[in-house]
TIFI-489883 format. One line per field, with one value per atom (N, C-alpha, C, CB): x, y, z; residue number from 0; atom name. Coordinates in pm, whole numbers, plus 50000, padded with zeros to 5 digits. Atoms other than C-alpha are relative to their C-alpha. Glycine has a CB too. Layout:
c1: (X, ...) .
c2: (Y, ...) .
c3: (Z, ...) .
pos: (NUM, ...) .
site: (CA, ...) .
//
This chain:
c1: (50093, 45110, 50079, 49900, 49926, 45240, 49905, 50071, 50082, 45102, 50058, 49995, 49956, 45120, 49993, 49913, 49994, 45235, 50049, 50092, 49962, 45235, 50052, 49879, 49939, 45476, 50008, 50139, 49985, 45471, 49891, 49999, 50109, 45131, 50014, 49865, 49979, 45191, 50121, 50015, 49881, 45537, 49968, 50113, 50039, 45384, 49923, 49916, 50081, 45132, 50079, 49878, 49914, 45404, 50089, 50086, 49908, 45636, 49928, 50088, 50071, 45365, 49996, 49860, 49997, 45330, 50139, 49947, 49864, 45708, 50036, 50101, 49969, 45737, 49922, 49968, 50079, 45455, 50060, 49850, 49937, 45619, 50127, 50032, 49875, 45953, 49974, 50089, 50032, 45784, 49969, 49882, 50035, 45653, 50112, 49874, 49901, 45934, 50139, 50002, 49867, 46239, 50083, 50068, 49909, 46531, 50135, 50010, 50047, 46685, 49900, 50118, 50099, 46400, 50069, 49907, 49933, 46481, 49981, 49948, 50004, 46519, 50103, 50028, 49902, 46694, 50127, 49941, 49874, 47062, 50002, 50120, 49989, 47148, 50071, 50074, 49936, 47235, 50133, 49907, 49873, 47594, 49982, 50108, 50017, 47634, 50050, 50074, 49945, 47854, 50079, 50089, 49919, 47990, 50145, 49943, 49859, 48364, 50059, 50079, 49936, 48571, 50121, 50041, 49883, 48834, 50126, 49993, 49874, 49183, 50097, 50059, 49905, 49428, 50126, 49938, 49873, 49791, 50011, 50122, 49983, 49881, 50089, 50060, 49923, 50012, 50138, 49926, 49863, 50386, 50018, 50107, 49977, 50492, 50125, 50013, 49884, 50716, 50071, 49957, 49921, 50998, 50017, 50138, 49984, 51005, 50148, 49913, 49858, 51359, 50029, 50083, 49971, 51520, 50096, 50050) .
c2: (49953, 11680, 50050, 49887, 49938, 11916, 50029, 50130, 49978, 11920, 50120, 49872, 49883, 12256, 49967, 50125, 50041, 12161, 50118, 49876, 49890, 12439, 49938, 50097, 50066, 12325, 50092, 49952, 49908, 12638, 49982, 50144, 50015, 12582, 49871, 50002, 50120, 12215, 50013, 49877, 49983, 12310, 50086, 50063, 49914, 12585, 49921, 50118, 50076, 12347, 49887, 49943, 50101, 12090, 50066, 49926, 49933, 12342, 50076, 50095, 49922, 12528, 49932, 50026, 50062, 12268, 49999, 49858, 50001, 12250, 50138, 49958, 49865, 12628, 50036, 50101, 49973, 12647, 49923, 49959, 50079, 12368, 50068, 49857, 49935, 12549, 50134, 50020, 49873, 12876, 49979, 50068, 50025, 12719, 49929, 49918, 50082, 12477, 50061, 49858, 49945, 12650, 49907, 50025, 50081, 12525, 49999, 50054, 50136, 12278, 49955, 49903, 50048, 12089, 49942, 49895, 50042, 12012, 49851, 50081, 50143, 11637, 49966, 49919, 50034, 11468, 49945, 49897, 50051, 11384, 49847, 50055, 50146, 11031, 49945, 49959, 50062, 10799, 49938, 49892, 50065, 10679, 49849, 50037, 50143, 10322, 49921, 49955, 50070, 10210, 50101, 49879, 49907, 10410, 49953, 50013, 50037, 10417, 50016, 50085, 49995, 10343, 50091, 49859, 49912, 10590, 49913, 50099, 50073, 10465, 50077, 49984, 49935, 10537, 49914, 50021, 50071, 10446, 49948, 50092, 50050, 10228, 50093, 49857, 49911, 10424, 49940, 50023, 50046, 10406, 49988, 50098, 50025, 10262, 50075, 49846, 49924, 10501, 49917, 50138, 50071, 10352, 50085, 49960, 49928, 10446, 49998, 49936, 49994, 10565, 50119, 50006, 49899, 10771, 50097, 49942) .
c3: (49900, 87234, 50120, 50040, 49890, 87504, 50114, 49953, 49882, 87856, 50074, 50092, 49926, 88028, 50149, 49965, 49859, 88378, 50082, 50019, 49912, 88631, 50130, 50027, 49885, 88902, 50121, 49965, 49888, 89118, 50105, 49951, 49903, 89280, 50082, 49928, 49915, 89387, 50090, 49912, 49917, 89511, 50121, 49918, 49888, 89726, 50105, 49950, 49905, 89882, 50066, 49931, 49937, 89950, 50105, 49895, 49908, 90116, 50112, 49923, 49900, 90310, 50138, 49953, 49866, 90595, 50062, 49992, 49948, 90626, 50054, 49890, 49954, 90654, 50126, 49889, 49879, 90910, 50118, 49978, 49893, 91113, 50049, 49949, 49961, 91108, 50069, 49878, 49935, 91210, 50148, 49930, 49860, 91532, 50076, 50008, 49931, 91612, 49991, 49943, 50021, 91469, 49915, 50133, 50082, 91267, 50066, 49856, 50029, 91322, 50105, 49994, 49902, 91492, 50123, 49936, 49876, 91856, 50029, 50117, 49975, 91828, 50109, 49870, 49897, 92121, 49935, 50098, 50057, 92063, 50001, 50078, 50009, 91963, 50122, 49871, 49884, 92248, 49958, 50062, 50033, 92261, 49993, 50103, 50019, 92145, 50121, 49875, 49884, 92436, 50083, 49956, 49920, 92728, 50005, 50145, 50003, 92700, 50138, 49897, 49870, 93006, 49993, 50047, 49996, 93115, 50008, 50120, 49998, 93044, 50090, 49854, 49909, 93323, 50008, 50142, 49986, 93371, 50143, 49964, 49863, 93669, 50082, 49998, 49912, 93965, 50024, 50134, 49973, 94021, 50151, 49939, 49858, 94353, 50041, 50030, 49949, 94544, 50105, 50059, 49900, 94744, 50125, 49944, 49874, 95111, 50035, 50114, 49969, 95172, 50089, 49872, 49902, 95442, 49951, 50123) .
pos: (0, 0, 0, 0, 1, 1, 1, 1, 2, 2, 2, 2, 3, 3, 3, 3, 4, 4, 4, 4, 5, 5, 5, 5, 6, 6, 6, 6, 7, 7, 7, 7, 8, 8, 8, 8, 9, 9, 9, 9, 10, 10, 10, 10, 11, 11, 11, 11, 12, 12, 12, 12, 13, 13, 13, 13, 14, 14, 14, 14, 15, 15, 15, 15, 16, 16, 16, 16, 17, 17, 17, 17, 18, 18, 18, 18, 19, 19, 19, 19, 20, 20, 20, 20, 21, 21, 21, 21, 22, 22, 22, 22, 23, 23, 23, 23, 24, 24, 24, 24, 25, 25, 25, 25, 26, 26, 26, 26, 27, 27, 27, 27, 28, 28, 28, 28, 29, 29, 29, 29, 30, 30, 30, 30, 31, 31, 31, 31, 32, 32, 32, 32, 33, 33, 33, 33, 34, 34, 34, 34, 35, 35, 35, 35, 36, 36, 36, 36, 37, 37, 37, 37, 38, 38, 38, 38, 39, 39, 39, 39, 40, 40, 40, 40, 41, 41, 41, 41, 42, 42, 42, 42, 43, 43, 43, 43, 44, 44, 44, 44, 45, 45, 45, 45, 46, 46, 46, 46, 47, 47, 47, 47, 48, 48, 48, 48, 49, 49, 49, 49, 50, 50, 50, 50, 51, 51, 51, 51, 52, 52, 52, 52, 53, 53, 53, 53) .
site: (N, CA, C, CB, N, CA, C, CB, N, CA, C, CB, N, CA, C, CB, N, CA, C, CB, N, CA, C, CB, N, CA, C, CB, N, CA, C, CB, N, CA, C, CB, N, CA, C, CB, N, CA, C, CB, N, CA, C, CB, N, CA, C, CB, N, CA, C, CB, N, CA, C, CB, N, CA, C, CB, N, CA, C, CB, N, CA, C, CB, N, CA, C, CB, N, CA, C, CB, N, CA, C, CB, N, CA, C, CB, N, CA, C, CB, N, CA, C, CB, N, CA, C, CB, N, CA, C, CB, N, CA, C, CB, N, CA, C, CB, N, CA, C, CB, N, CA, C, CB, N, CA, C, CB, N, CA, C, CB, N, CA, C, CB, N, CA, C, CB, N, CA, C, CB, N, CA, C, CB, N, CA, C, CB, N, CA, C, CB, N, CA, C, CB, N, CA, C, CB, N, CA, C, CB, N, CA, C, CB, N, CA, C, CB, N, CA, C, CB, N, CA, C, CB, N, CA, C, CB, N, CA, C, CB, N, CA, C, CB, N, CA, C, CB, N, CA, C, CB, N, CA, C, CB, N, CA, C, CB, N, CA, C, CB, N, CA, C, CB) .
//
């Protein structure tokens, strides 16, 4: 027994809302960027002490 399954029509109705959404919003969708997990501190070298000499 063979079932004739037409996959083009369901595929069209599944992709239609996605295509309409992308037509109004654009691609890629403008989601906000991910927040950084932890702000990293700037690493600096200790200042060298200059000798006062004449």
